[in-house]
C-alpha positions in Angstrom: -7.3 12.4 19.7 -10.4 14.2 18.2 -13.6 12.4 17.8 -14.2 10.6 14.4 -15.6 12.4 11.5 -19.3 12.9 11.5 -20.9 9.9 10.0 -24.4 9.8 8.4 -26.6 6.9 9.3 -25.4 3.8 7.5 -26.6 0.2 7.2 -23.4 -1.7 6.5 -23.6 -5.2 5.2 -22.6 -8.0 7.5 -20.1 -10.3 5.8 -21.2 -13.7 4.7 -18.9 -16.3 3.2 -21.1 -16.7 0.1 -20.1 -13.1 -0.8 -16.7 -14.3 -1.9 -16.7 -16.3 -5.2 -13.5 -18.3 -6.0 -13.1 -18.9 -9.7 -11.9 -22.4 -10.8 -8.7 -21.1 -12.5 -7.7 -19.0 -9.6 -4.9 -21.4 -8.5 -3.4 -21.4 -12.0 -3.4 -17.6 -12.1 -1.8 -17.5 -8.6 1.0 -19.8 -9.8 1.5 -17.5 -12.8 1.7 -14.5 -10.6 4.3 -16.1 -8.4 6.3 -17.1 -11.4 6.2 -13.7 -13.1 7.0 -11.7 -10.0 9.8 -14.2 -9.3 11.2 -13.5 -12.8 11.1 -9.7 -12.1 13.0 -10.2 -8.8 15.5 -12.6 -10.4 16.2 -10.1 -13.2 16.8 -7.2 -10.9 19.0 -9.4 -8.7 21.1 -10.5 -11.6 21.8 -6.9 -12.6 22.2 -5.3 -9.1 23.4 -8.2 -6.9 20.7 -7.2 -4.3 17.3 -8.9 -4.1 14.3 -6.5 -4.1 10.5 -6.9 -4.1 8.8 -8.0 -7.3 6.6 -4.8 -7.0 7.2 -1.7 -5.0 10.9 -2.3 -5.1 12.1 1.2 -4.6 11.5 2.8 -1.1 11.5 6.6 -0.7 11.1 6.8 3.1 11.2 4.4 6.1 9.5 6.0 9.0 8.5 5.2 12.6 5.6 6.6 14.6 2.4 5.7 16.4 -1.2 4.9 15.5 -3.8 6.4 17.9 -7.3 4.8 17.7 -10.1 7.2 18.3 -12.2 7.2 21.4 -16.0 6.7 21.4 -16.3 5.0 18.0 -19.8 3.7 17.2 -20.2 0.0 17.3 -20.0 -0.5 13.5 -16.6 1.2 13.5 -15.3 -0.2 16.8 -14.1 -3.4 15.1 -10.9 -5.5 15.2 -7.8 -3.4 15.8 -10.1 -0.4 16.3 -12.4 -2.0 18.8 -11.1 0.1 21.7 -9.0 3.3 22.0 -5.2 2.7 22.1 -1.8 3.6 20.9 0.5 1.4 18.8 4.0 1.7 17.5 4.1 1.7 13.7 6.5 1.3 10.8 5.8 3.0 7.4 7.4 2.3 4.0 6.8 4.8 1.2 7.5 3.3 -2.3 6.7 3.4 -6.0 5.1 0.4 -7.8 7.6 -1.0 -10.3 9.8 -4.0 -9.5 13.0 -2.4 -10.7 14.8 0.5 -9.2 14.1 3.4 -11.5 15.2 7.0 -11.7 12.4 9.1 -10.1 11.9 10.9 -13.4 10.0 7.7 -14.4 7.0 8.6 -12.3 4.7 5.8 -11.5 1.9 5.2 -8.8 3.0 5.5 -5.2 2.5 3.1 -2.3 2.5 3.2 1.5 2.9 0.1 3.6 1.9 0.3 7.3 2.9 -2.2 10.0 1.2 -1.9 13.4 3.0 -3.5 16.3 1.8 -5.1 19.5 -1.6 -6.1 18.1 -3.5 -8.7 20.1 -6.3 -11.0 19.0 -7.1 -14.1 16.9 -4.7 -14.2 13.9 -4.8 -15.0 10.2 -3.5 -18.4 9.1 0.2 -18.3 8.7 0.5 -15.2 10.9 -0.2 -16.9 14.2 3.3 -16.3 15.7 3.3 -12.6 15.0 1.7 -9.6 16.8 1.6 -7.2 13.9 -1.2 -5.9 11.6 -0.2 -4.8 8.1 -2.1 -2.5 5.8 -1.1 -1.8 2.2 -2.1 1.3 0.2 -1.7 2.9 -3.2 -2.5 6.4 -4.3 -5.7 5.6 -6.2 -9.1 4.3 -5.0 -9.3 1.3 -7.3 -6.9 -1.5 -8.4 -5.7 -1.3 -12.0 -7.4 -4.6 -13.0 -10.7 -6.3 -12.1 -9.3 -9.8 -11.5 -5.9 -11.5 -10.9 -6.0 -13.0 -14.4 -6.3 -9.5 -16.0 -3.5 -8.3 -13.7 -1.3 -11.2 -14.7 -1.5 -10.1 -18.3 -0.3 -6.6 -17.4 2.4 -8.0 -15.1 3.8 -10.2 -17.9 4.3 -7.0 -20.0 6.0 -5.3 -17.1 8.3 -8.3 -16.5 9.3 -8.2 -20.2 10.7 -4.7 -19.8 12.1 -4.9 -16.2 15.6 -3.6 -15.9 15.8 -2.8 -19.7 16.3 0.5 -21.5 15.9 2.9 -18.5 16.4 5.9 -20.8 13.4 4.9 -22.9 11.3 4.5 -19.8 12.1 8.2 -19.0 10.8 9.2 -22.4 7.7 7.0 -22.1 7.0 8.5 -18.6 7.2 12.0 -20.0 4.7 11.2 -22.8 2.5 9.3 -20.4 2.3 12.3 -18.0 1.2 14.5 -20.8 -1.4 12.0 -21.9 -2.7 11.7 -18.3 -3.0 15.5 -18.1 -5.3 15.5 -21.1 -7.4 12.6 -19.7 -7.8 14.4 -16.4 -8.8 17.6 -18.1 -11.8 15.8 -19.4 -12.6 14.4 -15.9 -11.0 11.0 -16.2 -8.1 9.0 -14.9 -6.4 6.1 -16.7 -4.9 3.4 -14.5 -3.0 2.0 -17.6 -1.4 5.4 -18.4 -0.5 5.9 -14.7 1.2 2.5 -14.6 3.2 3.4 -17.7 4.6 6.4 -15.9 1.8 9.0 -16.2 1.9 9.8 -12.5 2.5 13.5 -12.0 5.8 14.4 -10.5 4.5 15.6 -7.1 5.5 15.1 -3.5 4.6 11.6 -2.3 3.8 13.0 1.2 0.8 14.9 -0.1 -0.9 11.8 -1.6 -4.1 10.2 -0.3 -3.6 6.5 -0.2 -6.2 3.7 -0.5 -6.3 0.0 0.2 -8.1 -0.4 -3.2 -9.4 -3.9 -2.3 -11.8 -4.9 0.5 -11.1 -6.5 3.9 -13.1 -7.8 6.8 -13.8 -5.2 9.3 -14.9 -7.3 12.2 -18.5 -8.3 11.3 -18.5 -6.0 8.2 -16.7 -5.3 4.9 -14.5 -2.2 4.4 -11.9 -0.4 2.3 -9.3 1.8 4.0 -7.7 5.1 3.3 -4.9 7.3 4.6 -5.4 11.0 4.2 -2.5 13.5 4.8 -2.9 15.9 7.7 -0.6 17.7 10.2 0.9 19.8 7.5 1.3 17.0 4.9 -1.9 18.2 3.2 0.0 21.3 2.2 2.2 19.1 0.0 -0.7 17.7 -2.0 -0.1 18.4 -5.7 3.2 20.2 -4.9 5.7 19.6 -7.7 9.0 17.8 -7.1 11.8 18.5 -9.6 12.6 14.9 -10.8 15.6 16.4 -12.7 17.3 17.1 -9.3 18.5 13.6 -9.1 17.6 9.9 -9.4 16.2 9.9 -5.8 14.2 13.1 -5.9 11.2 11.6 -4.0 13.5 10.2 -1.3 15.2 13.5 -0.9 11.9 15.3 -0.6 10.8 12.9 2.2 14.1 13.2 3.9 14.1 17.0 3.8 10.6 17.2 5.2 11.0 14.8 8.1 14.4 16.2 9.0 12.7 19.3 10.4 9.0 18.6 10.9 6.8 15.5 11.3 3.4 14.7 9.8 0.2 12.9 10.3 -2.3 10.8 8.3 -5.9 10.1 9.2 -6.8 6.4 8.9 -10.4 6.2 7.5 -12.8 3.3 6.8 -15.4 3.0 4.1 -18.0 0.4 5.0 -19.7 -1.6 2.3 -23.5 -0.9 2.1 -24.4 -2.4 -1.3 -22.6 -5.3 -3.1 -23.9 -4.1 -6.5 -22.0 -0.8 -6.4 -19.4 -2.0 -3.9 -18.3 -5.4 -5.2 -15.9 -7.6 -3.4 -14.5 -9.6 -6.4 -14.1 -6.7 -9.0 -11.0 -4.8 -7.7 -11.2 -2.2 -10.4 -14.4 -0.6 -9.0 -14.0 2.4 -6.8 -16.7 2.3 -4.1 -18.9 5.4 -4.4 -18.3 7.7 -1.5 -21.8 9.3 -1.8 -23.1 5.8 -0.9 -20.6 5.3 2.0 -18.1 8.0 2.9 -14.7 7.4 4.4 -14.9 7.9 8.2 -11.8 8.5 10.4 -11.1 5.9 13.0 -7.5 6.6 13.9 -4.5 8.9 13.3 -1.0 8.1 12.4 1.6 10.5 14.0 5.1 10.5 12.7 7.7 12.8 14.5 10.7 14.4 12.8 13.4 11.8 12.1 15.9 10.6 9.6 13.7 8.9 6.9 16.6 7.1 5.3 19.9 5.5 6.4 21.8 2.4 5.6 20.9 1.0 9.1 17.3 1.7 8.7 17.2 0.3 5.2 18.8 -2.9 6.5 16.3 -3.1 9.3 13.1 -2.2 7.5 13.6 -2.4 3.8 15.5 -5.7 3.8 14.5 -7.1 7.2 10.8 -6.7 7.1 8.0 -7.9 4.8 4.6 -6.2 4.4 1.6 -8.3 3.5 -2.1 -8.0 4.0 -2.0 -11.5 5.3 0.0 -10.4 8.4 -2.7 -9.5 10.8 -5.9 -10.2 12.7 -8.6 -12.6 11.5 -10.9 -9.6 12.1 -9.3 -7.9 9.1 -9.0 -10.9 6.7 -8.3 -9.8 3.1 -11.3 -10.4 0.8 -11.7 -10.9 -2.9 -9.6 -12.7 -5.6 -6.8 -10.0 -5.8 -6.3 -10.3 -2.1 -6.4 -14.1 -2.1 -3.6 -14.4 -4.6 -1.5 -11.9 -2.7 -0.7 -14.4 0.1 1.4 -16.7 -2.0 3.0 -14.0 -4.1 4.0 -11.9 -1.1 5.3 -15.0 0.7 7.4 -16.0 -2.3 8.9 -12.6 -2.7 9.9 -12.4 1.0 11.6 -15.8 0.8 13.5 -14.8 -2.3 14.8 -11.7 -0.7 15.7 -13.5 2.5 17.6 -16.2 0.6 19.6 -14.0 -1.8 20.4 -11.2 0.6 21.3 -13.5 3.5 19.0 -11.4 5.7 16.3 -13.1 7.8 12.9 -11.5 7.5 11.1 -11.3 10.8 8.0 -9.7 12.2 9.0 -7.2 14.9 7.5 -8.2 18.3 8.6 -5.3 20.5 8.3 -1.5 20.4 10.8 0.2 18.2 12.6 2.7 20.3 15.7 4.2 18.7 15.3 6.4 15.7 18.5 5.9 13.6 
């Protein structure tokens, strides 16, 4: 693969444990998040008879491909999974944020979950028996709340409206999109408006995705990004007619990958200054003029069926994606990441129990594309 993007001289900070600050009430907030996400899952299960995730419930594409790590990375970038050139099988799940299965005319932020297979090295606690590395992304550079406690407040409002009045949600989404257009015209972007349905009705394959929160990057601290390439960049901002059907995004992904593939560049943003690039405030987008994203790998996804009942059973129901599935070299950092471990574990157990479908980490290469 091509050499990594040109990188200006950087002085990335080496991680020290004192850089993370655990608040006294964090366990209480974590318990509240587990309870609230559990209520969302229980509500949707009661109405549909099928257990789904508490967030990112609706998938729009389930894809297989490979991750190719760049050659000749400088030492600050040759860390963890990216320490040496290599190729890995991958699974991707494209989704939208809400915990209920909504008509795609209710347009909300988009997500991409990436699972890398056959990864070797010291593991995170609770992930010792696996050989995968998960990365989770959303199409915005910063999380919608600075702390888990603030996020819990928002989530409780979401839980109160889960699976209720879908027609009203369409109206709210239309109004929110108009409001977001006005905000963007003045150079801004509102996470709250986007969460309410202000996401523009564009093709999910053209989005740039971000980890939003920081992780260990070997000796350093980093955020991650996926940038569309290989023709996917031509879909950035391209409108999707959400009136075409309740699964307009899924149909757009299926149409694209039925004839051509696509690529994403995996890029890393190293932390060079804790004041402007905080670990504990997840709502701060790290300034790219202080530390640009630098490409360290490429995701290649060939043409394939992006949705089928068999693939949904294998990936959507049979797999869980969590930032705590992976290498110790990429340990999640910050409060939002810390509370994700219990909440994601609880969600996976709920789905496994109510769907009667064991959730396992894949250990071998995925060969057939069905």
